DRENTOR-849684 format. One record per residue (C-alpha): x, y, z. Coordinates in steps of 0.05 Angstrom, whole numbers, padded with zeros to 5 digits. Layout:
<px->X	py->Y	pz->Z>
...
END
This chain:
<px->03390	py->01524	pz->02093>
<px->03363	py->01588	pz->02124>
<px->03300	py->01585	pz->02080>
<px->03287	py->01513	pz->02104>
<px->03292	py->01535	pz->02177>
<px->03242	py->01591	pz->02167>
<px->03193	py->01544	pz->02133>
<px->03199	py->01493	pz->02191>
<px->03184	py->01549	pz->02242>
<px->03126	py->01581	pz->02204>
<px->03089	py->01517	pz->02188>
<px->03071	py->01500	pz->02260>
<px->03049	py->01572	pz->02273>
<px->03004	py->01570	pz->02212>
<px->02976	py->01503	pz->02234>
<px->02962	py->01529	pz->02304>
<px->02927	py->01591	pz->02276>
<px->02884	py->01548	pz->02230>
<px->02864	py->01501	pz->02286>
<px->02847	py->01559	pz->02334>
<px->02806	py->01593	pz->02280>
<px->02766	py->01530	pz->02268>
<px->02755	py->01520	pz->02342>
<px->02732	py->01592	pz->02351>
<px->02682	py->01584	pz->02295>
<px->02656	py->01519	pz->02326>
<px->02650	py->01550	pz->02395>
<px->02613	py->01610	pz->02366>
<px->02566	py->01564	pz->02329>
<px->02550	py->01526	pz->02393>
<px->02541	py->01592	pz->02430>
<px->02492	py->01618	pz->02378>
<px->02453	py->01553	pz->02379>
<px->02447	py->01557	pz->02455>
<px->02490	py->01496	pz->02469>
<px->02524	py->01528	pz->02528>
<px->02563	py->01469	pz->02555>
<px->02597	py->01452	pz->02489>
<px->02612	py->01525	pz->02475>
<px->02640	py->01535	pz->02545>
<px->02686	py->01474	pz->02540>
<px->02717	py->01499	pz->02475>
<px->02723	py->01571	pz->02500>
<px->02759	py->01547	pz->02563>
<px->02810	py->01510	pz->02521>
<px->02819	py->01569	pz->02475>
<px->02827	py->01617	pz->02534>
<px->02891	py->01582	pz->02554>
<px->02924	py->01613	pz->02494>
<px->02931	py->01690	pz->02502>
<px->02930	py->01695	pz->02426>
<px->02855	py->01678	pz->02427>
<px->02835	py->01726	pz->02482>
<px->02809	py->01784	pz->02439>
<px->02776	py->01736	pz->02390>
<px->02733	py->01700	pz->02442>
<px->02724	py->01754	pz->02496>
<px->02655	py->01778	pz->02475>
<px->02618	py->01712	pz->02471>
<px->02657	py->01678	pz->02527>
<px->02643	py->01734	pz->02577>
<px->02569	py->01735	pz->02558>
<px->02567	py->01660	pz->02569>
<px->02602	py->01663	pz->02637>
<px->02557	py->01720	pz->02662>
<px->02494	py->01684	pz->02638>
<px->02514	py->01623	pz->02681>
<px->02536	py->01668	pz->02739>
<px->02608	py->01643	pz->02736>
<px->02635	py->01709	pz->02758>
<px->02700	py->01683	pz->02788>
<px->02720	py->01651	pz->02722>
<px->02701	py->01714	pz->02685>
<px->02743	py->01756	pz->02733>
<px->02803	py->01709	pz->02723>
<px->02796	py->01711	pz->02648>
<px->02794	py->01787	pz->02647>
<px->02851	py->01795	pz->02696>
<px->02894	py->01752	pz->02650>
<px->02870	py->01791	pz->02590>
<px->02889	py->01857	pz->02622>
<px->02959	py->01831	pz->02638>
<px->02967	py->01810	pz->02566>
<px->02935	py->01873	pz->02536>
<px->02945	py->01927	pz->02589>
<px->02923	py->01983	pz->02541>
<px->02856	py->01950	pz->02524>
<px->02807	py->01996	pz->02559>
<px->02747	py->01953	pz->02542>
<px->02775	py->01895	pz->02583>
<px->02783	py->01942	pz->02642>
<px->02711	py->01966	pz->02638>
<px->02686	py->01895	pz->02628>
<px->02719	py->01874	pz->02693>
<px->02680	py->01929	pz->02728>
<px->02617	py->01902	pz->02695>
<px->02632	py->01832	pz->02722>
<px->02640	py->01859	pz->02793>
<px->02575	py->01897	pz->02786>
<px->02535	py->01837	pz->02761>
<px->02566	py->01793	pz->02815>
<px->02541	py->01843	pz->02867>
<px->02611	py->01851	pz->02895>
<px->02605	py->01925	pz->02911>
<px->02669	py->01929	pz->02952>
<px->02711	py->01901	pz->02895>
<px->02675	py->01947	pz->02846>
<px->02688	py->02009	pz->02888>
<px->02762	py->01992	pz->02899>
<px->02772	py->01976	pz->02826>
<px->02739	py->02040	pz->02803>
<px->02782	py->02080	pz->02851>
<px->02844	py->02048	pz->02823>
<px->02822	py->02059	pz->02751>
<px->02810	py->02133	pz->02766>
<px->02878	py->02139	pz->02799>
<px->02914	py->02105	pz->02741>
<px->02879	py->02148	pz->02689>
<px->02879	py->02213	pz->02727>
<px->02926	py->02251	pz->02680>
<px->02900	py->02222	pz->02615>
<px->02835	py->02256	pz->02593>
<px->02828	py->02214	pz->02531>
<px->02832	py->02149	pz->02571>
<px->02784	py->02177	pz->02622>
<px->02731	py->02193	pz->02569>
<px->02739	py->02126	pz->02534>
<px->02732	py->02090	pz->02601>
<px->02670	py->02131	pz->02615>
<px->02638	py->02110	pz->02550>
<px->02654	py->02036	pz->02561>
<px->02628	py->02039	pz->02632>
<px->02563	py->02069	pz->02606>
<px->02558	py->02009	pz->02558>
<px->02564	py->01964	pz->02619>
<px->02505	py->02004	pz->02649>
<px->02551	py->02030	pz->02703>
<px->02522	py->02099	pz->02696>
<px->02544	py->02131	pz->02761>
<px->02615	py->02106	pz->02751>
<px->02613	py->02132	pz->02679>
<px->02593	py->02201	pz->02705>
<px->02653	py->02201	pz->02752>
<px->02701	py->02189	pz->02694>
<px->02669	py->02242	pz->02650>
<px->02674	py->02291	pz->02707>
<px->02748	py->02272	pz->02718>
<px->02760	py->02285	pz->02644>
<px->02727	py->02353	pz->02650>
<px->02772	py->02370	pz->02709>
<px->02836	py->02349	pz->02674>
<px->02816	py->02387	pz->02610>
<px->02795	py->02447	pz->02652>
<px->02731	py->02451	pz->02609>
<px->02666	py->02450	pz->02649>
<px->02622	py->02437	pz->02588>
<px->02660	py->02382	pz->02551>
<px->02622	py->02315	pz->02547>
<px->02557	py->02352	pz->02558>
<px->02517	py->02310	pz->02508>
<px->02545	py->02244	pz->02535>
<px->02528	py->02264	pz->02606>
<px->02459	py->02289	pz->02587>
<px->02445	py->02221	pz->02554>
<px->02467	py->02184	pz->02617>
<px->02426	py->02228	pz->02662>
<px->02366	py->02216	pz->02617>
<px->02375	py->02141	pz->02623>
<px->02377	py->02145	pz->02699>
<px->02317	py->02192	pz->02697>
<px->02354	py->02250	pz->02729>
<px->02318	py->02304	pz->02689>
<px->02347	py->02365	pz->02726>
<px->02418	py->02342	pz->02712>
<px->02399	py->02324	pz->02641>
<px->02372	py->02394	pz->02630>
<px->02435	py->02425	pz->02660>
<px->02480	py->02386	pz->02612>
<px->02438	py->02402	pz->02551>
<px->02444	py->02475	pz->02570>
<px->02519	py->02467	pz->02580>
<px->02522	py->02440	pz->02509>
<px->02481	py->02499	pz->02482>
<px->02525	py->02550	pz->02519>
<px->02585	py->02533	pz->02475>
<px->02553	py->02557	pz->02410>
<px->02489	py->02593	pz->02389>
<px->02486	py->02547	pz->02328>
<px->02467	py->02490	pz->02374>
<px->02402	py->02521	pz->02398>
<px->02357	py->02487	pz->02346>
<px->02388	py->02419	pz->02361>
<px->02379	py->02428	pz->02435>
<px->02306	py->02449	pz->02425>
<px->02293	py->02385	pz->02386>
<px->02325	py->02343	pz->02441>
<px->02287	py->02378	pz->02496>
<px->02224	py->02370	pz->02455>
<px->02234	py->02295	pz->02454>
<px->02252	py->02284	pz->02526>
<px->02212	py->02335	pz->02565>
<px->02140	py->02313	pz->02570>
<px->02112	py->02337	pz->02636>
<px->02096	py->02406	pz->02662>
<px->02141	py->02395	pz->02723>
<px->02200	py->02382	pz->02676>
<px->02184	py->02446	pz->02639>
<px->02184	py->02483	pz->02706>
<px->02253	py->02454	pz->02721>
<px->02278	py->02477	pz->02653>
<px->02249	py->02546	pz->02664>
<px->02282	py->02554	pz->02732>
<px->02349	py->02530	pz->02706>
<px->02345	py->02579	pz->02648>
<px->02328	py->02637	pz->02694>
<px->02388	py->02619	pz->02738>
<px->02435	py->02617	pz->02678>
<px->02408	py->02683	pz->02652>
<px->02423	py->02715	pz->02719>
<px->02493	py->02686	pz->02718>
<px->02506	py->02714	pz->02648>
<px->02458	py->02771	pz->02633>
<px->02490	py->02787	pz->02565>
<px->02481	py->02718	pz->02536>
<px->02417	py->02716	pz->02495>
<px->02419	py->02641	pz->02483>
<px->02384	py->02625	pz->02548>
<px->02333	py->02679	pz->02537>
<px->02318	py->02648	pz->02469>
<px->02308	py->02580	pz->02502>
<px->02263	py->02611	pz->02556>
<px->02223	py->02643	pz->02500>
<px->02217	py->02573	pz->02469>
<px->02193	py->02545	pz->02536>
<px->02136	py->02596	pz->02538>
<px->02116	py->02578	pz->02467>
<px->02111	py->02505	pz->02487>
<px->02061	py->02527	pz->02540>
<px->02023	py->02569	pz->02489>
<px->02039	py->02627	pz->02535>
<px->02048	py->02677	pz->02478>
<px->02050	py->02738	pz->02523>
<px->02104	py->02705	pz->02566>
<px->02143	py->02690	pz->02502>
<px->02134	py->02762	pz->02481>
<px->02165	py->02787	pz->02547>
<px->02228	py->02748	pz->02530>
<px->02226	py->02770	pz->02457>
<px->02220	py->02843	pz->02478>
<px->02282	py->02836	pz->02523>
<px->02321	py->02802	pz->02467>
<px->02303	py->02858	pz->02418>
<px->02327	py->02910	pz->02468>
<px->02392	py->02872	pz->02483>
<px->02408	py->02863	pz->02410>
<px->02385	py->02933	pz->02391>
<px->02333	py->02905	pz->02341>
<px->02269	py->02942	pz->02322>
<px->02221	py->02890	pz->02348>
<px->02242	py->02832	pz->02303>
<px->02233	py->02776	pz->02353>
<px->02170	py->02808	pz->02380>
<px->02141	py->02807	pz->02310>
<px->02157	py->02733	pz->02304>
<px->02119	py->02718	pz->02369>
<px->02061	py->02761	pz->02347>
<px->02054	py->02722	pz->02282>
<px->02057	py->02656	pz->02320>
<px->02003	py->02681	pz->02367>
<px->01960	py->02702	pz->02308>
<px->01968	py->02634	pz->02274>
<px->01946	py->02601	pz->02338>
<px->01883	py->02644	pz->02344>
<px->01910	py->02679	pz->02407>
<px->01882	py->02745	pz->02380>
<px->01886	py->02786	pz->02444>
<px->01960	py->02769	pz->02453>
<px->01975	py->02782	pz->02380>
<px->01939	py->02849	pz->02382>
<px->01978	py->02871	pz->02443>
<px->02045	py->02849	pz->02414>
<px->02035	py->02884	pz->02347>
<px->02009	py->02946	pz->02382>
<px->02073	py->02948	pz->02425>
<px->02118	py->02943	pz->02363>
<px->02079	py->02995	pz->02325>
<px->02082	py->03045	pz->02383>
<px->02154	py->03031	pz->02404>
<px->02188	py->03027	pz->02335>
<px->02151	py->03080	pz->02295>
<px->02211	py->03101	pz->02253>
<px->02233	py->03031	pz->02233>
<px->02219	py->02981	pz->02178>
<px->02175	py->02940	pz->02224>
<px->02125	py->02997	pz->02237>
<px->02082	py->02985	pz->02175>
<px->02080	py->02910	pz->02184>
<px->02063	py->02917	pz->02258>
<px->02006	py->02964	pz->02241>
<px->01980	py->02916	pz->02188>
<px->01983	py->02855	pz->02233>
<px->01953	py->02894	pz->02290>
<px->01893	py->02907	pz->02246>
<px->01890	py->02835	pz->02222>
<px->01890	py->02811	pz->02295>
<px->01831	py->02855	pz->02309>
<px->01795	py->02831	pz->02247>
<px->01805	py->02757	pz->02262>
<px->01781	py->02767	pz->02333>
<px->01717	py->02803	pz->02310>
<px->01703	py->02752	pz->02255>
<px->01711	py->02693	pz->02303>
<px->01667	py->02720	pz->02358>
<px->01596	py->02697	pz->02345>
<px->01549	py->02728	pz->02331>
<px->01591	py->02778	pz->02292>
<px->01579	py->02850	pz->02315>
<px->01565	py->02896	pz->02255>
<px->01583	py->02957	pz->02296>
<px->01653	py->02928	pz->02307>
<px->01658	py->02912	pz->02233>
<px->01641	py->02984	pz->02216>
<px->01694	py->03010	pz->02264>
<px->01745	py->02962	pz->02235>
<px->01730	py->02987	pz->02165>
<px->01741	py->03059	pz->02188>
<px->01807	py->03039	pz->02220>
<px->01830	py->03007	pz->02155>
<px->01813	py->03073	pz->02120>
<px->01856	py->03109	pz->02170>
<px->01913	py->03060	pz->02159>
<px->01908	py->03070	pz->02084>
<px->01911	py->03146	pz->02090>
<px->01970	py->03143	pz->02138>
<px->02013	py->03095	pz->02098>
<px->01996	py->03107	pz->02024>
<px->02024	py->03096	pz->01974>
<px->02058	py->03036	pz->02006>
<px->02039	py->02963	pz->01994>
<px->02014	py->02958	pz->02065>
<px->01966	py->03016	pz->02051>
<px->01938	py->02982	pz->01989>
<px->01928	py->02916	pz->02028>
<px->01890	py->02956	pz->02081>
<px->01845	py->02984	pz->02027>
<px->01830	py->02915	pz->02001>
<px->01813	py->02890	pz->02071>
<px->01766	py->02949	pz->02079>
<px->01732	py->02933	pz->02013>
<px->01720	py->02860	pz->02034>
<px->01688	py->02882	pz->02099>
<px->01639	py->02927	pz->02061>
<px->01623	py->02870	pz->02012>
<px->01615	py->02810	pz->02057>
<px->01597	py->02838	pz->02125>
<px->01563	py->02906	pz->02115>
<px->01526	py->02889	pz->02050>
<px->01553	py->02952	pz->02018>
<px->01572	py->02922	pz->01951>
<px->01578	py->02987	pz->01911>
<px->01628	py->03016	pz->01961>
<px->01668	py->02951	pz->01959>
<px->01669	py->02951	pz->01882>
<px->01691	py->03024	pz->01881>
<px->01749	py->03010	pz->01928>
<px->01772	py->02948	pz->01890>
<px->01768	py->02984	pz->01823>
<px->01811	py->03038	pz->01854>
<px->01864	py->02985	pz->01869>
<px->01858	py->02951	pz->01801>
<px->01870	py->03017	pz->01765>
<px->01928	py->03039	pz->01809>
<px->01996	py->03020	pz->01779>
<px->02030	py->03027	pz->01847>
<px->01988	py->02972	pz->01878>
<px->02032	py->02916	pz->01851>
<px->02015	py->02863	pz->01800>
<px->01995	py->02808	pz->01848>
<px->01951	py->02853	pz->01892>
<px->01917	py->02878	pz->01829>
<px->01903	py->02807	pz->01807>
<px->01878	py->02788	pz->01876>
<px->01832	py->02849	pz->01874>
<px->01805	py->02825	pz->01806>
<px->01786	py->02759	pz->01839>
<px->01752	py->02798	pz->01895>
<px->01714	py->02839	pz->01842>
<px->01692	py->02774	pz->01811>
<px->01665	py->02753	pz->01878>
<px->01627	py->02819	pz->01882>
<px->01596	py->02808	pz->01814>
<px->01574	py->02740	pz->01840>
<px->01544	py->02774	pz->01901>
<px->01504	py->02817	pz->01852>
<px->01483	py->02756	pz->01812>
<px->01525	py->02775	pz->01751>
<px->01559	py->02708	pz->01740>
<px->01583	py->02724	pz->01669>
<px->01623	py->02784	pz->01693>
<px->01650	py->02743	pz->01750>
<px->01676	py->02687	pz->01706>
<px->01710	py->02737	pz->01659>
<px->01751	py->02765	pz->01716>
<px->01767	py->02696	pz->01744>
<px->01789	py->02672	pz->01676>
<px->01834	py->02733	pz->01666>
<px->01873	py->02717	pz->01729>
<px->01874	py->02642	pz->01715>
<px->01904	py->02654	pz->01646>
<px->01956	py->02703	pz->01673>
<px->01979	py->02657	pz->01730>
<px->01972	py->02587	pz->01702>
<px->02023	py->02554	pz->01749>
<px->02016	py->02601	pz->01807>
<px->01973	py->02599	pz->01870>
<px->01933	py->02658	pz->01844>
<px->01917	py->02619	pz->01781>
<px->01895	py->02558	pz->01820>
<px->01852	py->02602	pz->01864>
<px->01820	py->02632	pz->01802>
<px->01805	py->02563	pz->01774>
<px->01775	py->02542	pz->01841>
<px->01729	py->02603	pz->01840>
<px->01708	py->02587	pz->01769>
<px->01692	py->02517	pz->01791>
<px->01651	py->02544	pz->01849>
<px->01614	py->02591	pz->01802>
<px->01596	py->02532	pz->01756>
<px->01572	py->02494	pz->01817>
<px->01528	py->02552	pz->01839>
<px->01498	py->02558	pz->01770>
<px->01484	py->02483	pz->01764>
<px->01537	py->02465	pz->01713>
<px->01562	py->02408	pz->01755>
<px->01600	py->02371	pz->01701>
<px->01642	py->02432	pz->01683>
<px->01654	py->02447	pz->01756>
<px->01677	py->02375	pz->01767>
<px->01726	py->02381	pz->01708>
<px->01759	py->02442	pz->01740>
<px->01761	py->02408	pz->01809>
<px->01793	py->02345	pz->01782>
<px->01851	py->02386	pz->01755>
<px->01859	py->02423	pz->01821>
<px->01864	py->02360	pz->01863>
<px->01937	py->02353	pz->01844>
<px->01996	py->02400	pz->01833>
<px->01965	py->02456	pz->01874>
<px->01972	py->02482	pz->01944>
<px->01946	py->02436	pz->01999>
<px->01890	py->02483	pz->02019>
<px->01864	py->02492	pz->01948>
<px->01871	py->02417	pz->01935>
<px->01830	py->02401	pz->01998>
<px->01776	py->02450	pz->01978>
<px->01773	py->02420	pz->01908>
<px->01768	py->02349	pz->01935>
<px->01713	py->02369	pz->01984>
<px->01670	py->02404	pz->01932>
<px->01683	py->02349	pz->01880>
<px->01660	py->02295	pz->01928>
<px->01598	py->02335	pz->01946>
<px->01579	py->02338	pz->01872>
<px->01595	py->02265	pz->01859>
<px->01559	py->02237	pz->01920>
<px->01495	py->02275	pz->01907>
<px->01488	py->02271	pz->01831>
<px->01508	py->02199	pz->01816>
<px->01440	py->02170	pz->01832>
<px->01398	py->02232	pz->01817>
<px->01381	py->02236	pz->01743>
<px->01354	py->02308	pz->01747>
<px->01406	py->02340	pz->01794>
<px->01347	py->02378	pz->01823>
<px->01365	py->02367	pz->01896>
<px->01438	py->02384	pz->01883>
<px->01417	py->02448	pz->01848>
<px->01372	py->02468	pz->01905>
<px->01429	py->02457	pz->01954>
<px->01477	py->02497	pz->01910>
<px->01427	py->02554	pz->01907>
<px->01426	py->02555	pz->01983>
<px->01503	py->02557	pz->01986>
<px->01501	py->02616	pz->01938>
<px->01453	py->02651	pz->01986>
<px->01502	py->02640	pz->02042>
<px->01558	py->02667	pz->01999>
<px->01515	py->02728	pz->01985>
<px->01506	py->02737	pz->02060>
<px->01432	py->02721	pz->02058>
<px->01439	py->02673	pz->02115>
<px->01370	py->02677	pz->02146>
<px->01337	py->02659	pz->02080>
<px->01389	py->02604	pz->02070>
<px->01374	py->02574	pz->02138>
<px->01300	py->02575	pz->02124>
<px->01311	py->02540	pz->02057>
<px->01355	py->02487	pz->02090>
<px->01298	py->02472	pz->02139>
<px->01251	py->02463	pz->02080>
<px->01301	py->02415	pz->02048>
<px->01302	py->02372	pz->02110>
<px->01227	py->02366	pz->02107>
<px->01227	py->02349	pz->02032>
<px->01288	py->02304	pz->02027>
<px->01293	py->02272	pz->02095>
<px->01326	py->02208	pz->02069>
<px->01366	py->02237	pz->02011>
<px->01442	py->02229	pz->02010>
<px->01449	py->02304	pz->02017>
<px->01416	py->02306	pz->02086>
<px->01482	py->02304	pz->02124>
<px->01507	py->02363	pz->02083>
<px->01444	py->02401	pz->02102>
<px->01457	py->02386	pz->02176>
<px->01529	py->02410	pz->02167>
<px->01508	py->02476	pz->02137>
<px->01454	py->02488	pz->02189>
<px->01505	py->02475	pz->02244>
<px->01552	py->02526	pz->02213>
<px->01498	py->02579	pz->02208>
<px->01473	py->02567	pz->02279>
<px->01544	py->02574	pz->02305>
<px->01554	py->02640	pz->02268>
<px->01489	py->02664	pz->02297>
<px->01514	py->02649	pz->02367>
<px->01467	py->02589	pz->02377>
<px->01521	py->02542	pz->02401>
<px->01475	py->02488	pz->02428>
<px->01435	py->02485	pz->02364>
<px->01500	py->02479	pz->02325>
<px->01521	py->02419	pz->02368>
<px->01452	py->02387	pz->02360>
<px->01459	py->02386	pz->02284>
<px->01530	py->02357	pz->02290>
<px->01502	py->02303	pz->02335>
<px->01450	py->02285	pz->02282>
<px->01506	py->02274	pz->02232>
<px->01543	py->02231	pz->02282>
<px->01481	py->02191	pz->02299>
<px->01453	py->02179	pz->02229>
<px->01513	py->02187	pz->02183>
<px->01572	py->02160	pz->02224>
<px->01594	py->02120	pz->02162>
<px->01593	py->02180	pz->02115>
<px->01646	py->02230	pz->02095>
<px->01625	py->02286	pz->02142>
<px->01627	py->02244	pz->02205>
<px->01699	py->02261	pz->02223>
<px->01686	py->02335	pz->02205>
<px->01627	py->02336	pz->02252>
<px->01664	py->02301	pz->02309>
<px->01724	py->02347	pz->02304>
<px->01680	py->02409	pz->02299>
<px->01641	py->02389	pz->02360>
<px->01705	py->02381	pz->02401>
<px->01729	py->02449	pz->02375>
<px->01664	py->02483	pz->02396>
<px->01671	py->02456	pz->02467>
<px->01743	py->02480	pz->02468>
<px->01737	py->02549	pz->02437>
<px->01665	py->02572	pz->02445>
<px->01642	py->02537	pz->02509>
<px->01712	py->02536	pz->02541>
<px->01696	py->02467	pz->02570>
<px->01766	py->02437	pz->02573>
<px->01747	py->02369	pz->02602>
<px->01692	py->02356	pz->02552>
<px->01735	py->02381	pz->02494>
<px->01792	py->02336	pz->02517>
<px->01746	py->02276	pz->02521>
<px->01718	py->02290	pz->02451>
<px->01787	py->02298	pz->02419>
<px->01809	py->02233	pz->02452>
<px->01748	py->02196	pz->02426>
<px->01759	py->02226	pz->02358>
<px->01829	py->02195	pz->02355>
<px->01798	py->02127	pz->02370>
<px->01740	py->02132	pz->02322>
<px->01774	py->02166	pz->02262>
<px->01847	py->02144	pz->02259>
<px->01851	py->02157	pz->02184>
<px->01821	py->02227	pz->02185>
<px->01858	py->02288	pz->02159>
<px->01844	py->02320	pz->02226>
<px->01882	py->02268	pz->02266>
<px->01947	py->02307	pz->02274>
<px->01910	py->02370	pz->02296>
<px->01864	py->02331	pz->02343>
<px->01923	py->02297	pz->02376>
<px->01959	py->02363	pz->02383>
<px->01898	py->02397	pz->02415>
<px->01885	py->02337	pz->02461>
<px->01957	py->02340	pz->02486>
<px->01953	py->02415	pz->02496>
<px->01889	py->02409	pz->02537>
<px->01920	py->02352	pz->02577>
<px->01980	py->02397	pz->02592>
<px->02032	py->02360	pz->02552>
<px->02092	py->02396	pz->02522>
<px->02087	py->02400	pz->02446>
<px->02108	py->02441	pz->02388>
END
């Protein structure tokens, strides 16, 4: 008897559930199809049963708000809150209805009541804040997050949520403050915060705001290095390497480190061709931390900064090269028998070989390294490659290839081995064995470093483009001979021969390559305008060819670095991005354009 009663009670309930479910599906289908009236009619009937409230709330409220039936939406939500008083989403949705209806008085009174009711419950406050943000009630959401902070007695909790809201309302100062609040809790968050700031701070004014906020926080807590690290990062975004060094120097002192962060900034400056800054930074470390592990490295990088500055100032001053070679000798004598000393000796040898035309002195120094067991295996092998280059300078190609092949065999799957194979390929190119050179280059196009692969692709394309239709290879051989003269530092003769080639082969496929080499030689001679003229000839007559993007990028770079014409350089980089969207230089061109425009970038 009892079983029969239970069955009679459950059957109607099951039937009601089945009918409601079918009706909900039908209403949702009408809603999705845009049949508002039919959907609304069914939802209204379903809303009379509290059981359906949570199942229809989303679509029904969207429908009512889309038709501006705010009173009905308010009534529905008030009933829903009575039935489900712990449902925070219904509470925030009611605030959203008041906001969309434009009833500011109701909204304000309701928010005040919600804050009062939730005052002692930090969890409820934070959930309400999140739901209010979803309703785009950002100011109200901020109030609830701040209430939660107050109850928790934690001034940095919800920092990321608040930063996100301030970003959406375009309150950059408050956004910055909250991101820094988040970073203050743990040094492990610095990288994450840098990435966020990188994404959201785009203007110089915003960077100024970040800088002033960081300075204030540093003053409030002088022992906390996190904000100093972020300020250092700000200076790096501005390419203000000396400013970054000032912060790095302070961090090193505070952490009792022998110039570690300063060395980092010096290397970044050197990589970015800020040679004066790099030189000053490494000089500081070398003089300040003479009895530490960083001393030798600082001395070495100090010299490298000087070297790069001299080599990239055209025309190159031989007196400065001579002085640099003497300084490398002094560094070797001071630090031998350390690895840094041997590296200094190699640098000195290369200056004698390629800039002072003192090949015998260079060979003597390199042989000294090759025969010194303390020099280290890799440095010895690198010196063998350099010796091979010197034999090539002297015209002794057989001796050169023997040394290249030794290193290639010893380091088959190593960068040194790839470098040796590339030099062998270059040697075969110089000597007119283009097929053998091409074979080496085809291997190097893959499974090597990016730089070697690019060099291999470039030389391989030069050979292919200028030998495919020339049965004798005579023009290619003449051009290769000129490149060998340049390698041997006989640049005046090479330039003269290039001029003769232009007269003889004015319409040959190699003409753009001749223009490119002449531009390079003119630039190294300090004839900047002549260099630009040859680049312009490539752009005018060979805009379809492989060197067009190289020429366009180089022209922009000359205006930026040699002529210091920011506006013209900026214009040229911008045009480059339009004309050559598939170029390998696109990323660098975009970076330089944004730097010149004053954007904040990595």
